[in-house]
C-alpha positions in Angstrom: 19.0 28.2 -3.7 18.5 24.5 -2.9 15.6 22.7 -4.4 13.6 20.3 -2.1 13.5 16.7 -3.3 10.2 15.4 -4.6 9.3 11.9 -3.5 6.7 10.0 -5.5 5.5 6.5 -4.5 4.4 4.1 -7.2 2.9 0.7 -6.9 2.6 -2.0 -9.6 -1.0 -2.9 -10.4 -1.7 -5.3 -13.2 1.8 -4.9 -14.6 1.8 -1.2 -14.8 3.3 1.4 -12.4 0.6 3.7 -10.8 1.3 6.8 -8.7 -0.3 6.1 -5.3 -1.5 9.7 -4.9 -3.6 9.3 -8.1 -5.7 6.5 -6.5 -8.9 7.2 -4.6 -8.4 7.2 -0.8 -10.5 4.0 -0.4 -8.2 2.1 -2.9 -5.1 3.4 -1.1 -6.5 2.2 2.2 -7.3 -1.3 0.7 -3.8 -1.6 -0.8 -2.2 -0.5 2.5 -4.1 -3.2 4.4 -3.0 -5.8 1.8 0.7 -4.8 2.1 0.5 -4.8 5.9 -1.1 -8.3 5.9 1.7 -9.6 3.5 4.4 -8.2 5.7 2.9 -9.6 8.9 2.5 -13.0 7.3 6.3 -13.1 6.7 6.9 -13.0 10.4 4.2 -15.5 11.3 1.1 -13.4 12.0 -2.3 -13.7 10.3 -5.4 -11.5 10.4 -8.2 -13.1 12.4 -11.6 -12.0 11.3 -14.2 -11.5 14.1 -17.0 -14.0 13.9 -20.4 -12.9 15.1 
């Protein structure tokens, strides 16, 4: 019987590796936005905040 692989995603926060699934959903969303912004900056895009 073959065993399914287990994939765990870690992120380094303040010098220590943290399992992403152990973070609250709000923190995961915030980190996801930060990662997305950094990746988009590399290709020349920047987030523009709506002014109102």
